[in-house]
C-alpha positions in Angstrom: 11.8 23.6 11.2 11.1 21.0 13.8 7.7 22.6 14.6 6.7 22.4 10.9 7.8 18.8 10.7 6.0 17.9 13.9 2.8 19.5 12.8 3.0 17.8 9.4 3.6 14.5 11.1 0.8 14.9 13.6 -1.9 16.5 11.5 -1.1 15.8 7.8 0.4 12.3 8.0 -2.9 10.4 7.8 -4.0 12.4 4.8 -0.6 12.1 3.1 -0.7 8.3 3.6 -4.2 8.1 2.1 -3.0 10.2 -0.9 0.0 7.9 -1.3 -2.1 4.7 -1.2 -4.8 6.0 -3.5 -2.3 7.2 -6.1 -0.3 4.0 -5.9 -3.5 1.9 -6.6 -4.4 4.3 -9.4 -1.0 4.0 -11.0 -1.1 0.2 -10.9 -4.5 0.2 -12.5 -3.4 2.7 -15.2 -0.2 0.7 -16.0 -2.4 -2.4 -16.5 -4.4 -0.7 -19.3 -1.4 1.4 -20.6 -2.7 4.9 -19.6 -0.7 8.1 -18.7 0.4 8.1 -15.1 2.2 11.4 -15.0 -0.1 13.3 -12.6 -0.5 10.3 -10.3 3.3 9.9 -10.2 3.7 13.5 -9.2 1.3 13.2 -6.3 2.7 9.9 -5.2 6.2 11.3 -5.1 5.2 14.5 -3.3 3.3 12.6 -0.6 6.1 10.1 -0.1 8.6 12.9 0.1 6.6 14.7 2.8 6.0 11.5 4.7 9.7 10.7 4.8 10.7 14.3 5.5 8.4 14.6 8.5 9.5 11.2 9.9 13.2 12.1 9.5 13.0 15.5 11.1 11.0 14.2 14.0 13.5 11.4 14.5 16.4 13.8 14.4 14.6 16.1 16.9 14.1 13.2 19.3 17.9 12.8 19.6 
């Protein structure tokens, strides 16, 4: 489990952070004009969950 989290943290974290930021900006723009934000919310939640999961597992593994 630690190896998966470490690889996610090292290789995928920059992409996950980019996905998170782009979806956050897109949601804010869509809220302004009252559009549907369902798909962007899904990707935002998924990327945030993977970011936090990888950071937490790596932190626990460092103990």
